[in-house]
Structure formats: structure tokens, C-alpha cells
TORTOR-291799 format. One line per 10 residues: for each residue y, x, z of N, C-alpha, C, O, CB. Coordinates in pm, whole numbers, plus 50000, padded with zeros to 5 digits. Each point is the difference from the previous one (the first is absolute). Glycine has a CB too. Layout:
<gudos>
Y,X,Z,Y,X,Z,Y,X,Z,Y,X,Z,Y,X,Z ~ ...
</gudos>
This chain:
<gudos>
24829,09401,52861,50024,50143,50018,49988,50081,49870,50087,50082,49972,49828,49892,50260 ~ 49977,50005,49684,49992,50073,49874,50122,49979,49912,50047,50093,49935,49706,49888,50078 ~ 50299,49896,49985,50119,49972,49919,50120,50078,50049,50080,50048,49920,49831,49726,50031 ~ 50102,50239,50183,50111,50075,50058,49989,50148,49966,50100,50066,49971,49915,49768,50215 ~ 49861,50220,49817,49978,50139,49965,50043,50026,49857,50066,50100,49971,49744,49913,50191 ~ 50152,49895,49747,50038,50017,49859,50151,49996,49984,50056,50077,49922,49727,49820,50008 ~ 50283,50013,50142,50146,49991,49992,50065,50128,50051,50097,50048,49941,49889,49703,50087 ~ 49961,50304,50084,50055,50124,50055,49983,50115,49901,50090,50082,49984,49860,49838,50249 ~ 49934,50085,49701,49975,50105,49901,50097,49990,49885,50054,50101,49953,49704,49902,50111 ~ 50265,49875,49889,50095,49980,49890,50140,50044,50042,50073,50061,49922,49788,49748,49992
50177,50158,50210,50132,50040,50050,50011,50152,50005,50101,50057,49960,49913,49731,50174 ~ 49880,50279,49918,50001,50146,50008,50013,50062,49861,50079,50092,49981,49781,49898,50227 ~ 50063,49959,49696,50006,50055,49865,50138,49979,49939,50049,50087,49927,49706,49869,50045 ~ 50309,49932,50057,50135,49975,49947,50099,50102,50055,50085,50050,49927,49862,49705,50053 ~ 50042,50276,50149,50088,50100,50061,49975,50138,49940,50094,50072,49966,49910,49794,50247 ~ 49867,50170,49774,49966,50131,49945,50048,50011,49856,50055,50103,49961,49746,49910,50191 ~ 50179,49882,49768,50047,50003,49861,50151,50022,49995,50049,50071,49912,49764,49776,50020 ~ 50259,50094,50160,50146,50015,50000,50038,50146,50026,50087,50054,49932,49939,49707,50147 ~ 49911,50301,50019,50032,50140,50030,49954,50093,49889,50069,50097,49967,49913,49851,50277 ~ 49901,50024,49697,49953,50083,49890,50094,49993,49881,50030,50101,49937,49735,49864,50140
50282,49915,49891,50094,49985,49889,50131,50072,50029,50057,50064,49912,49839,49716,50030 ~ 50151,50210,50182,50124,50070,50038,49982,50150,49988,50092,50070,49959,49967,49743,50197 ~ 49822,50237,49881,49974,50143,49989,49999,50049,49857,50049,50109,49972,49821,49874,50236 ~ 50075,49937,49701,49999,50039,49858,50142,50008,49945,50031,50087,49919,49744,49806,50054 ~ 50310,50016,50071,50140,50001,49952,50080,50112,50066,50086,50063,49937,49902,49689,50024 ~ 49984,50272,50166,50083,50093,50076,49973,50145,49965,50089,50084,50011,49916,49750,50172 ~ 49873,50198,49774,49965,50139,49968,49935,49999,49862,49877,50009,49990,50091,50055,50258 ~ 50112,49925,49646,49947,49973,49865,49933,50121,49935,50051,50112,50006,50127,49719,49971 ~ 49709,50144,49961,49931,50101,49922,50064,50013,49862,50069,49909,49954,49718,50046,50172 ~ 50189,50158,49810,50055,50025,49867,49937,49908,49896,50069,49949,49912,49973,50289,50153
49826,49743,49944,49926,49914,49907,49919,49899,50080,49933,50037,50096,50057,50147,49731 ~ 50015,49690,50133,49923,49896,50066,49921,49924,49894,50056,49955,49900,50116,50025,50287 ~ 49698,50005,49835,49914,49924,49911,49917,49903,50084,49984,50019,50121,50007,50172,49710 ~ 49958,49706,50105,49924,49898,50071,49862,49983,49937,49985,50001,49878,50228,49881,50184 ~ 49687,50104,50023,49864,49967,49959,49958,49884,50087,49956,50020,50114,49988,50220,49810 ~ 50067,49640,50025,49982,49884,50085,50107,50001,50107,50119,50007,49971,49632,49989,49984 ~ 50205,49996,50171,50096,50007,50111,50007,50139,50063,50054,50017,50109,49903,49742,49936 ~ 49988,50340,49886,50016,50139,50043,50129,50054,49941,50026,49986,49881,49723,50047,50134 ~ 50331,50030,50069,50123,50066,49954,49975,50150,49997,49972,50061,50104,50176,49754,49990 ~ 49861,50245,49788,49980,50143,49983,50136,50068,49994,50081,49972,49911,49699,49991,49967
50243,50127,50217,50130,50069,50011,49980,50149,49976,49913,50062,50061,50173,49764,50103 ~ 49994,50230,49747,49991,50143,49968,50139,50060,49989,50092,49937,49947,49691,50025,49933 ~ 50232,50159,50172,50130,50067,50002,49978,50148,49974,49947,50072,50085,50148,49758,50077 ~ 49947,50216,49721,49978,50140,49963,50077,50096,50088,49953,50111,50027,50008,49814,49739 ~ 50156,50036,50279,50088,50092,50072,49981,50005,50149,50070,50076,50068,50087,49885,49756 ~ 49751,49960,50233,49981,49999,50145,49853,49975,50031,49942,49906,49946,50296,50012,50091 ~ 49701,50164,50050,49856,49990,50024,49958,49898,50106,49880,49981,50021,50111,50252,49913 ~ 50102,49701,50133,49964,49910,50110,49900,49895,49953,50014,49943,49892,50212,50093,50213 ~ 49672,49940,49977,49895,49906,49961,50051,49857,49987,49948,49923,49919,49889,50225,50194 ~ 50263,49814,49963,50051,49863,49986,50068,49981,49864,50015,49886,49954,50015,50101,50295
50012,50124,49687,50058,49993,49867,49897,50025,49891,50032,49993,49881,50183,50082,50215 ~ 49661,49955,49943,49894,50033,49905,49869,49938,50049,49911,50070,50046,50205,50147,49887 ~ 49875,49651,50058,49884,49932,50055,49977,49865,49935,50090,49942,49938,49949,50176,50277 ~ 49838,49834,49800,49963,49864,49959,50013,49911,50122,49943,50030,50105,49899,50053,49713 ~ 50233,49808,50169,50025,49911,50113,49944,49861,49971,50069,49920,49936,50139,50212,50123 ~ 49671,49836,49985,49945,49866,49980,50073,49899,50089,50020,50024,50119,49755,50075,49821 ~ 50263,49787,50001,50083,49905,50074,49937,49861,50012,50070,49904,50032,50126,50222,49889 ~ 49673,49864,50055,49933,49870,50012,49856,50023,50045,49924,50069,49931,50223,49830,49889 ~ 49813,50045,50296,49864,50022,50051,49891,49947,49908,49884,50036,50015,50211,49954,50212 ~ 49942,49924,49678,49900,49944,49910,49984,50076,49870,49920,49960,49916,50130,49824,50184
50024,50323,49882,49999,50073,49873,49917,50127,50013,50052,50105,50038,50175,49801,49903 ~ 49645,50084,50026,49912,50117,50006,49900,50001,49885,49893,50060,50011,50133,49943,50238 ~ 50008,49931,49642,49909,49995,49885,50002,50134,49924,50099,50074,50006,49939,49675,49975 ~ 49855,50281,49950,49991,50115,49908,50054,50129,50062,50079,50070,49937,49942,49770,49872 ~ 49937,50192,50311,50058,50114,50071,49976,50131,49926,50091,50082,49988,49875,49796,50226 ~ 49914,50144,49738,49970,50128,49935,50091,50023,49880,50059,50108,49985,49703,49875,50091 ~ 50250,49917,49837,50081,50014,49880,50147,50018,50034,50068,50084,49940,49768,49776,49937 ~ 50213,50063,50218,50142,50006,50034,50037,50132,50066,50108,50055,49974,49892,49697,50052 ~ 49913,50298,50059,50028,50128,50067,49997,50114,49899,50082,50091,50007,49820,49820,50208 ~ 50003,50086,49693,49996,50103,49896,50127,49998,49916,50055,50104,49965,49694,49879,50029
50297,49898,49973,50123,49986,49920,50121,50052,50078,50085,50069,49944,49816,49731,49938 ~ 50105,50167,50245,50111,50049,50084,49995,50151,50013,50104,50066,49998,49897,49718,50128 ~ 49878,50273,49888,49985,50145,50016,50057,50074,49879,50057,50108,50015,49738,49855,50125 ~ 50190,49979,49742,50056,50062,49880,50152,50004,50007,50062,50099,49962,49741,49822,49905 ~ 50258,49970,50181,50146,49997,50013,50049,50102,50103,50100,50068,49977,49899,49689,49959 ~ 49930,50253,50176,50039,50096,50103,49984,50142,49949,50084,50087,50028,49849,49749,50150 ~ 49961,50188,49749,49975,50134,49946,50112,50042,49906,50038,50117,49996,49716,49845,50025 ~ 50299,49944,49903,50109,50031,49907,50125,50047,50075,50083,50072,49943,49825,49759,49896 ~ 50106,50129,50287,50113,50042,50084,49965,50120,50087,50083,50047,50077,49997,49718,49924 ~ 49798,50283,49986,49957,50112,50084,49978,49960,50144,50013,50083,50090,50110,50066,49761
49842,49724,50171,49978,49950,50135,49854,49956,50019,49940,49949,49905,50301,49978,50107 ~ 49703,50091,50107,49867,49944,50027,50011,49849,50015,50095,49949,50059,49832,50265,50053 ~ 49975,49714,49834,50004,49855,50014,49992,49965,50149,49913,50050,50071,49979,49917,49701 ~ 50199,49948,50274,50017,49973,50143,50020,49852,50023,50084,49937,49935,50016,50291,50099 ~ 49824,49715,50057,50021,49862,50043,50081,49999,50129,49978,50083,50089,49806,49844,49802 ~ 50309,49981,50118,50068,49971,50127,49951,49861,50042,50036,49900,49938,50172,50245,50006 ~ 49712,49850,50160,49931,49877,50037,50062,49937,50125,49986,50051,50111,49804,50039,49787 ~ 50277,49798,50082,50057,49919,50107,49905,49883,50026,49898,49990,49932,50342,50075,50006 ~ 49790,49846,50157,49914,49882,50020,49994,49908,49878,49916,49911,49995,50139,50102,50246 ~ 50033,50008,49660,49996,49918,49879,49892,50046,49903,49969,49929,49904,50274,50028,50125
49699,50160,49993,49895,50051,49912,49867,49934,50034,49967,49980,50117,50154,50239,49861 ~ 49803,49747,49921,49869,49940,50021,49908,50096,50075,49996,50118,49965,50032,49745,49826 ~ 49899,50093,50311,49904,50087,50070,49897,50060,49904,49946,50107,50026,50086,49755,50181 ~ 49941,50068,49684,49902,50049,49903,50045,50132,49936,49916,50081,49959,50016,49683,49996 ~ 50199,50259,50038,50049,50127,49945,49961,50114,50093,49950,50103,49955,50243,49780,49932 ~ 49829,50100,50242,49963,50104,50097,49849,50026,49997,49957,50115,50004,50236,49817,50142 ~ 49729,49962,49845,49854,50017,49995,49959,50079,49876,49914,50088,50007,50058,49696,50117 ~ 50090,50185,49764,49970,50071,49874,50034,50148,50014,49922,50086,49959,50122,49703,49909 ~ 50073,50241,50189,50042,50140,50016,49913,50073,50101,49970,50118,49983,50264,49815,49960 ~ 49725,49997,50163,49910,50060,50099,49869,50045,49933,49950,50110,50024,50151,49745,50157
49844,50057,49735,49873,50030,49934,50010,50123,49910,49899,50066,49973,50046,49691,50037 ~ 50177,50273,49943,50019,50113,49909,50062,50121,50069,50043,50095,49935,49983,49741,49880 ~ 49978,50159,50317,50040,50118,50077,50148,50033,49998,50037,50115,50020,49741,49968,49932 ~ 50307,49818,50024,50145,50026,50000,50047,50029,50143,49951,49941,50096,50081,49909,49702 ~ 50064,50240,50213,50055,50038,50130,50108,49902,50045,50070,49941,49918,49880,50300,50031 ~ 50061,49743,50181,50112,49928,50061,50099,50104,50050,49963,50091,50074,49889,49712,49993 ~ 50276,50184,49891,50096,50108,50025,50090,49976,50121,50092,50079,50024,49903,49964,49735 ~ 49983,49855,50314,50084,49977,50117,50049,49857,50005,50001,49930,49899,50069,50308,50097 ~ 49970,49720,50122,50047,49864,50020,50148,50001,50038,50047,50089,50072,49721,49838,49999 ~ 50304,49975,49880,50141,49984,50032,50027,49859,50050,49927,49906,49968,50135,50267,49859
50042,49813,50252,50040,49871,50054,50127,49952,49932,50089,50080,49970,49804,49975,50250 ~ 50115,49815,49755,50126,49936,49964,50049,49929,50126,49931,49916,50056,50004,50054,49695 ~ 50186,50066,50292,50056,49947,50123,50131,49926,49972,50071,50033,49905,49821,50154,50226 ~ 50139,49714,49950,50122,49921,49977,50073,49975,50131,49942,50002,50108,49950,49889,49693 ~ 50238,50085,50185,50089,49976,50113,50090,49882,49967,50060,49997,49893,49935,50247,50173 ~ 50016,49659,50024,50092,49888,49983,50141,50047,50034,50033,50022,50116,49784,49811,49940 ~ 50266,50182,49842,50136,50052,50022,50088,49901,50073,50100,50040,50060,49875,50094,49734 ~ 49990,49740,50203,50083,49900,50069,49991,50015,50151,50090,49959,50073,49876,49884,49735 ~ 49924,50217,50240,49981,50018,50144,50004,50147,50042,49989,50030,50119,49875,49762,49882 ~ 50152,50298,49904,49996,50144,50031,50123,50043,50080,50110,49951,49977,49758,50088,49814
50110,50053,50301,50109,50055,50080,50057,50122,49927,49940,50107,50001,49954,49810,50216 ~ 50221,50064,49719,50063,50108,49924,50131,50045,50065,50089,50053,49933,49805,49857,49858 ~ 50116,50067,50340,50125,50033,50070,50034,50149,49991,50117,50036,50000,49839,49773,50155 ~ 49942,50277,49838,50024,50144,49994,50033,50048,49859,50041,50115,49981,49804,49912,50212 ~ 50138,49888,49707,50012,50045,49862,50143,50035,49963,50095,49930,50035,49710,49927,49907 ~ 50210,50255,49986,50130,50041,49949,50032,49923,49872,49910,49961,49925,50061,50269,50177 ~ 50157,49748,49874,50044,49946,49872,50008,50117,49901,50096,50076,50000,50034,49732,50111 ~ 49768,50204,49807,49993,50112,49907,50007,49947,49857,49923,49912,49962,49940,50225,50203 ~ 50228,49917,49757,50011,49960,49860,49897,50078,49919,49999,50123,50006,50250,49823,50021 ~ 49665,49986,49897,49899,50072,49921,50064,50091,49896,50111,49975,49953,49730,49835,50082
50087,50295,49929,50047,50090,49895,50000,49930,49865,49912,49919,49971,50001,50277,50159 ~ 50185,49835,49789,50003,49955,49861,49948,50108,49906,49961,49973,49887,50233,49877,50167 ~ 49808,50273,49994,49964,50115,49919,49849,50023,50006,49948,50056,50096,50280,50047,49946 ~ 49701,49852,49852,49854,50013,49998,49958,50146,50003,49901,50034,50065,50084,49751,49809 ~ 50088,50300,50058,49963,50143,49995,50005,50060,50141,49912,50077,50038,50179,49940,49726 ~ 50012,49950,50311,50011,50051,50136,49885,49950,50087,49946,50075,50082,50304,49935,49893 ~ 49713,49864,50007,49889,49946,50079,49870,50069,49963,49921,50035,50088,50197,49745,49927 ~ 49858,50240,49857,49877,50067,49957,49995,50143,50055,49894,50045,50045,50101,49814,49747 ~ 50117,50211,50205,50006,50135,50058,49959,49996,50147,49921,50083,50046,50263,49980,49793 ~ 49870,49839,50235,49969,49988,50142,49852,49967,50021,49937,50054,50090,50299,49871,49954
49710,49986,49874,49861,49959,50014,49905,50117,49976,49901,50015,50071,50162,49754,49856 ~ 49966,50313,49972,49916,50115,49973,49995,50093,50121,49894,50053,50034,50162,49930,49721 ~ 50058,50038,50309,50005,50088,50116,49930,49938,50121,49922,50067,50068,50294,50028,49846 ~ 49812,49779,50112,49946,49935,50120,49848,49985,49991,49929,50026,50097,50288,49852,49932 ~ 49733,50078,49855,49856,49979,49983,49926,50129,49966,49878,50009,50017,50172,49761,49908 ~ 50024,50331,50028,49933,50121,49955,49932,49983,49866,49903,50070,49970,50065,49990,50266 ~ 50083,49846,49681,49943,49979,49868,50024,50122,49911,50099,50072,50017,49936,49680,50007 ~ 49875,50270,49883,50017,50107,49903,50112,49965,49902,50024,49882,49973,49733,50182,50050 ~ 50309,50037,49925,50111,49981,49907,49957,49922,49876,50081,49928,49941,50020,50284,50143 ~ 49775,49803,49876,49954,49932,49879,49999,49848,50015,49989,49929,49900,49874,50270,50048
50150,49751,50175,50004,49855,50022,50141,49943,49989,50018,49878,50006,49783,50147,50141 ~ 50299,50061,49837,50139,49954,50003,50029,49894,49893,50050,49892,50031,50014,50333,50056 ~ 49904,49805,49788,50034,49908,49891,49925,49869,50015,50057,49893,49979,49985,50302,49871 ~ 49829,49812,50185,49921,49879,50015,50053,49910,50110,50011,49879,49982,49793,50245,49934 ~ 50228,49936,50200,50053,49922,50111,50133,49936,49961,50024,49884,50033,49861,50268,50130 ~ 50199,49923,49769,50129,49946,49958,49982,49881,49905,50073,49901,50010,50029,50327,50016 ~ 49801,49782,49884,49977,49889,49906,49946,49878,50073,50039,49887,49969,49916,50277,49848 ~ 49956,49858,50280,49947,49885,50075,50114,49928,50072,50009,49877,49994,49770,50242,50036 ~ 50306,49956,50039,50112,49938,50073,50094,49930,49903,50047,49890,50028,49936,50287,50152 ~ 50044,49886,49706,50090,49940,49902,49945,49874,49937,50077,49918,49950,50009,50306,50006
49782,49759,50047,49938,49883,49938,49992,49880,50095,49964,49890,49957,49905,50266,49901 ~ 50163,49863,50270,49995,49889,50096,50106,49897,49961,50118,50034,49988,49798,50119,50198 ~ 50044,49724,49796,50093,49895,49959,50068,49926,50116,50119,49971,49990,49741,50004,49808 ~ 50069,49993,50311,50069,49934,50112,50106,50092,50062,49999,50121,49979,49794,49744,50066 ~ 50297,50075,50030,50105,50076,50068,49937,50105,50092,49906,49971,50074,50250,49830,49916 ~ 49896,50323,50003,49935,50111,50069,50100,50081,50080,50108,50034,49952,49721,49974,49868 ~ 50134,50024,50304,50081,50087,50084,49929,50134,50020,49884,50005,50039,50215,49795,50078 ~ 49973,50309,49856,49946,50135,50017,50063,50061,50125,50122,50018,50006,49842,50011,49742 ~ 49954,50003,50352,50052,50045,50129,49957,50143,50029,49883,50036,49985,50111,49727,50098 ~ 50103,50319,49959,49975,50138,50039,50077,50029,50128,50119,49968,50011,49844,50102,49747
49970,49991,50340,50069,50053,50118,50009,50151,49984,49904,50065,49958,50012,49745,50191 ~ 50200,50245,49885,50022,50143,49984,50049,50062,50130,50065,49933,50081,49986,50031,49676 ~ 49918,50162,50261,50059,50082,50106,50074,50112,49928,49939,50087,49938,49877,49857,50235 ~ 50317,50053,49837,50079,50090,49917,49982,49957,49856,50027,49885,49964,49949,50307,50201 ~ 49979,49899,49751,49974,49966,49861,49851,49992,49970,49960,49990,49884,50254,50120,50055 ~ 49703,49894,50166,49855,49998,49980,49944,49860,50023,50024,49940,50105,49965,50299,49967 ~ 49936,49707,49830,49936,49870,50020,49885,50011,50098,49921,50094,49993,50144,49837,49776 ~ 49925,49973,50323,49893,50007,50100,49911,49876,49999,49888,50005,50051,50260,50138,50088 ~ 49898,49745,49803,49918,49879,49995,50044,49915,49881,50117,49998,49963,49849,50007,50289 ~ 49936,49924,49689,50030,49916,49884,49928,49866,50010,49901,49986,50073,50131,50219,49788
50019,49698,50065,49933,49871,49984,50061,49928,49880,50120,50014,49973,49831,49971,50276 ~ 49967,49939,49681,50047,49911,49894,49973,49858,50046,49891,49970,50049,50065,50202,49767 ~ 50141,49740,50168,49983,49859,50034,50024,49917,49874,50108,50005,49941,49966,50036,50300 ~ 49825,49882,49718,50008,49918,49880,50010,49855,50042,49905,49943,50053,49963,50224,49811 ~ 50250,49772,50112,50025,49862,50039,49963,49907,49885,50064,50002,49895,50123,50071,50261 ~ 49709,49847,49865,49946,49912,49896,49989,49860,50058,49905,49969,50072,49966,50222,49819 ~ 50227,49722,50077,50005,49865,50056,50010,50009,50153,50093,50063,50050,49772,49844,49755 ~ 50041,50033,50269,50008,50005,50146,49919,50115,50058,49986,50011,50122,50048,49742,49880 ~ 49910,50333,49911,49920,50113,50046,50076,50131,49982,50085,50013,49912,49707,49861,50030 ~ 50176,50222,50144,50056,50135,49988,49887,50100,50018,49943,50012,50108,50284,49912,49981
49741,50148,49802,49893,50099,50004,50055,50138,50030,50106,50037,49948,49763,49827,49891 ~ 50062,50212,50244,50043,50134,50040,49906,50104,49942,49878,49989,50012,50223,49919,50200 ~ 49957,50196,49726,49922,50103,49932,50058,50138,50030,50113,50013,50048,49826,49824,49771 ~ 49980,50266,50153,50043,50140,50015,50060,50027,50138,50098,50074,50013,49943,49934,49741 ~ 49901,49933,50348,50046,50021,50137,49944,50133,50050,49878,50021,49999,50134,49728,50044 ~ 50075,50340,50000,49951,50129,50048,50108,50071,50080,50119,49975,49983,49728,50042,49820 ~ 50107,50072,50285,50089,50091,50073,49952,50142,49972,49880,50027,49999,50169,49800,50184 ~ 50045,50263,49795,49966,50139,49974,49921,50056,50118,50039,49979,50115,50169,50049,49741 ~ 49684,50043,50119,49911,50043,50109,50070,50066,50118,49969,49971,50115,49860,50057,49714 ~ 50266,50061,50143,50066,50073,50110,50095,49913,50081,50051,50044,50103,49929,50161,49761
50045,49671,50089,50093,49911,50070,49930,49879,50060,50066,49908,50050,50113,50167,49794 ~ 49690,49923,50152,49927,49884,50051,50006,49995,50153,50017,50102,50066,49832,49907,49734 ~ 50136,49869,50253,50001,49980,50144,50138,49992,50060,50014,50002,50123,49773,50114,49882 ~ 50317,49876,49911,50138,49995,50050,50070,49868,49968,50120,49986,50021,49890,50260,49952 ~ 49913,49657,49977,50055,49866,49978,50061,49976,49863,50056,49893,49976,49986,50105,50261 ~ 49947,50098,49672,50062,49981,49869,49928,49894,49917,50065,49922,49929,50009,50316,50078 ~ 49793,49757,50002,49927,49898,49927,50037,49860,50046,50018,49910,49918,49797,50250,50053 ~ 50197,49823,50159,50040,49871,50055,50141,49963,49952,50025,49885,49964,49828,50154,50238 ~ 50238,50058,49799,50138,49972,49961,50011,49958,49854,50070,49904,49968,50006,50260,50203 ~ 49855,49908,49741,50012,49967,49858,49935,49864,49971,50049,49925,49916,49951,50321,50026
49891,49723,50128,49936,49870,49981,50089,49886,50049,50015,49899,49932,49763,50211,50092 ~ 50281,49908,50093,50088,49896,50054,50119,49975,49906,50040,49885,49980,49891,50180,50254 ~ 50125,50041,49710,50111,49983,49906,49957,49922,49877,50072,49911,49954,50027,50304,50127 ~ 49783,49818,49867,49949,49929,49882,49973,49853,50032,50031,49912,49920,49869,50302,49996 ~ 50043,49760,50202,49971,49862,50039,50128,49919,50019,50006,49883,49962,49782,50196,50147 ~ 50312,49982,49951,50127,49931,50020,50065,49967,49866,50052,49890,49981,49979,50228,50238 ~ 49964,49976,49688,50053,49976,49864,49926,49886,49934,50061,49913,49938,50002,50329,50042 ~ 49804,49757,50032,49920,49895,49937,50034,49864,50057,50015,49903,49925,49802,50262,50035 ~ 50194,49825,50173,50031,49870,50061,50138,49953,49960,50021,49881,49978,49830,50175,50215 ~ 50245,50037,49798,50136,49960,49961,50007,49952,49856,50094,49931,49962,49995,50234,50202
49810,49872,49756,49995,49956,49861,49909,49879,49979,49972,49963,49886,50073,50272,50047 ~ 49909,49705,50176,49927,49875,49989,49850,50009,50015,49932,49898,49991,50248,50031,49866 ~ 49764,50190,50164,49855,50012,50018,49960,49941,50135,50071,50016,50099,49925,50191,49756 ~ 49890,49726,50148,49950,49939,50122,49876,50070,50053,49963,49982,50117,50130,49803,49805 ~ 49843,50294,49993,49876,50067,50042,49994,50137,49935,50016,50013,49878,49865,49766,50149 ~ 50095,50324,50053,49983,50135,49948,49851,50035,50000,49923,49949,50081,50306,50119,50004 ~ 49732,50018,49822,49859,50040,49993,49991,50146,49955,50093,50054,49939,49837,49708,50011 ~ 49957,50299,50079,49976,50138,49961,49850,50027,49993,49920,49919,50045,50297,50152,50061 ~ 49747,50043,49837,49861,50043,49991,49987,50135,50070,50086,50087,49987,49881,49789,49793 ~ 49925,50141,50295,49982,50124,50077,49852,50032,50009,49917,49910,50014,50294,50045,50119
49756,50174,49859,49860,50041,50015,49950,49964,50140,50071,50018,50099,49963,50170,49735 ~ 49844,49762,50172,49945,49951,50126,49984,50108,50105,49996,49970,50119,49888,49856,49752 ~ 50105,50301,50087,49981,50109,50097,50131,50071,50033,49997,50105,50066,49772,49924,49847 ~ 50344,49918,50044,50131,50060,50032,50048,49944,50134,50083,49909,50004,49974,50119,49747 ~ 49891,50028,50357,50024,49945,50133,50148,50004,50038,50050,49907,50063,49721,50165,50002 ~ 50300,50034,49898,50141,50012,50035,50083,49891,49935,50081,49934,50065,49890,50313,49960 ~ 50007,49733,49845,50074,49896,49929,49966,49861,50054,50088,49916,50016,49917,50230,49779 ~ 49868,49831,50232,49958,49869,50051,50066,49969,50133,50041,49886,50024,49742,50139,49858 ~ 50229,50075,50206,50067,49977,50129,50145,49959,49978,50049,49908,50066,49800,50260,50044 ~ 50218,49899,49798,50140,49966,49972,50011,49860,49944,50082,49921,50048,49968,50320,49910
49869,49726,49943,50012,49869,49936,49967,49887,50098,50067,49897,50002,49873,50208,49778 ~ 49957,49916,50300,49965,49896,50097,50107,49986,50108,50026,49890,50047,49731,50155,49910 ~ 50304,50066,50081,50109,49993,50099,50119,49921,49945,50072,49935,50076,49853,50286,50018 ~ 50095,49785,49775,50109,49924,49939,49963,49854,49977,50086,49920,49964,49991,50289,49928 ~ 49796,49756,50128,49958,49861,49987,49916,49971,49877,49965,49884,49977,50238,50059,50143 ~ 49762,50157,49799,49915,49977,49884,49857,49968,50046,49950,50057,50097,50193,50099,49763 ~ 49794,49751,50066,49862,49961,50030,49917,50001,49872,50050,49973,49891,50029,49887,50304 ~ 49794,50173,49821,49911,50010,49884,49979,49864,49934,49978,49900,50068,49907,50295,50039 ~ 50122,49803,49759,49974,49879,49923,49863,50010,49933,49921,49906,50006,50326,50062,49955 ~ 49725,50145,49974,49870,50023,49939,49984,50149,49972,50093,50078,50019,49907,49691,49878
49881,50269,50057,49971,50140,49968,49958,50012,49854,49965,49901,49936,49967,50143,50303 ~ 50073,50080,49709,49944,50029,49868,49950,50144,50001,50030,50077,50091,50126,49756,49795 ~ 49766,50202,50011,49951,50137,49988,49980,50032,49853,50004,49912,49914,49884,50075,50313 ~ 50090,50141,49745,49981,50046,49863,49855,50043,49979,49932,50043,50093,50309,50029,49895 ~ 49713,49916,49887,49867,50046,49961,50011,50083,49873,50073,49964,49907,49820,49833,50199 ~ 50036,50314,49889,49991,50085,49882,49857,50046,49981,49924,50005,50097,50315,50070,49934 ~ 49722,49958,49847,49864,50051,49977,49979,50131,50074,50093,50080,50014,49902,49808,49762 ~ 49882,50135,50270,49967,50127,50060,50002,49996,50151,50034,49898,50059,50056,50211,49742 ~ 49874,50002,50262,49992,50007,50147,50136,49996,50064,50102,50028,49936,49690,50101,50044 ~ 50210,49837,50149,50125,50000,50077,50048,50142,50018,49928,50096,49970,50005,49694,50150
50191,50224,49930,50055,50132,50023,50141,50012,49947,50060,50107,50008,49713,49985,49983 ~ 50280,49800,49956,50137,49999,49948,50098,50012,50116,49984,49932,50101,49946,49926,49702 ~ 50171,50229,50183,50098,50019,50107,50138,49949,49961,50093,50003,50081,49777,50196,49995 ~ 50144,49754,49803,50128,49949,49955,50041,49877,50080,49914,49926,50048,50041,50163,49723 ~ 50174,49889,50244,50047,49883,50075,49940,49873,49944,49996,49980,49879,50217,50140,50173 ~ 49740,49792,50037,49934,49878,49955,50096,49889,49966,49967,49915,49917,49842,50150,50221 ~ 50308,49931,49924,50089,49885,49983,50034,49977,49855,50074,49907,49968,50018,50135,50258
</gudos>
């Protein structure tokens, strides 16, 4: 039995490493540095924590924590960002213990969910051709998400830096965008990002429609598994994703110095 447990753990870590690597490629940071198996991601033009965080990728890498965190904090400070850890199951438990002892806040938990596209029911999905016009997509995303105008250039650069094949999806009513999604096709995986419905249009099926279109596009391009990240307390989104067949694979959370109380999106 102990041998089987170890084998299962190794299998789980292999799956998690695959999704973590896909996430780093699918949503690229402006600057990437490495400290052992920690990946430090920084992006001057966009404040999202997933683009500005330390991502430990090996449970055995927890040496010299004080020195390494101080060094990372200097790099984050140069970008005007608070030093931030993104802790998945690949992070050593010793890192969390160290941060707990120093009073670091936990900023929220998110789920990574996946769907087997080979068995997914996409009969309702529309055949939608993704946008080629990045500027038009960014305009739509700013409106749908309610992002501030100052995020326009940064978001555009992030999307432009994605190397795998990418589909940009927008649903419109008249000339007004009401829902968006990005689908990044990377080998047999398809990652979904920037999924949102404009607040005044929620509850009318637009989120489901744009997701189904993106999933159908991904499957037609050879993807076998779709995945996404969602805040654990986003009950509306979770109901939609689970109804479509997505299931939880693992969780992660962020840590920053100081007391809790951060309201920024955790994903």
C-alpha cells in the first residue's frame, strides 16, 4: 500500500506539473527569472497576480528561504509590485510554514478544472470563427470585465506574447460586446482565459455560449482536454463549469506580506 500511495502522488504531481507548465506558456509574463525551481514572473503593464508572482514548482525546493525571499522582494519592488507567492501543490509545505510564522496573508483560493473534450457534449456549440483583430478583442475585454483603461496596453502585450495557437472569442448584441473568452491550444491541451459576461447581460446564457464555441474550436484543432482557473468562491462560474463537465484537478492560493484584506482578483 505505501508503494501505491507514492506512485499515486508521483502521478498527481506529473499531472499538476503539466498544467502548471501549460499555464506559464498560455499566459506569459513580461519578465521571467528562475531561482532554483521557483519561477519569478513580473509584468509592468498588468497587475494580475498570476503575472506577478513566485511559482515554486518542486516540493523539495525550500532551501535558504529567508535569503531567496529577500532577493525576490527586491525584484518585485523594482516593478512596483508586492512580493507574492502563488502556491500550488508543487510548492514545498515548508514555504507555507515559513510564511505563516511571519504573518503573511492568504489572498484567496482558486481551482484548476479540466474537461475531457473527447467525451464532452458540444452539440449546442456554435461554429464561431475567432477574432483576428487583437485590438477589437482588447476593446471588448475592457468593456466586459470593466477593466481600467490603463490596463489596455499591458493586456494587449500579454495576448500578443502568447506563442501557442490562440482563439479570441467575443459574443455581441448589436455592436456591444457581452461575453469574452480566450482559448489557447497547446498540444492536446486547451486553456481558457478572460472568461466573462458583462454584468447587465448575465444569466442569459452568453457565458455558456462563448465557452461552448471556444471548446468546439479547440476540439476541432486537436485538443483533447480543456482546462481553466476559477476563484473558489465564484459560485456562479463554478455552476456553469461543472454543468459543462469540468472537474477540479487541484487548488492554489496566493500569499503576500501583511494582514489579509486584499480584494483584488485572486486568479
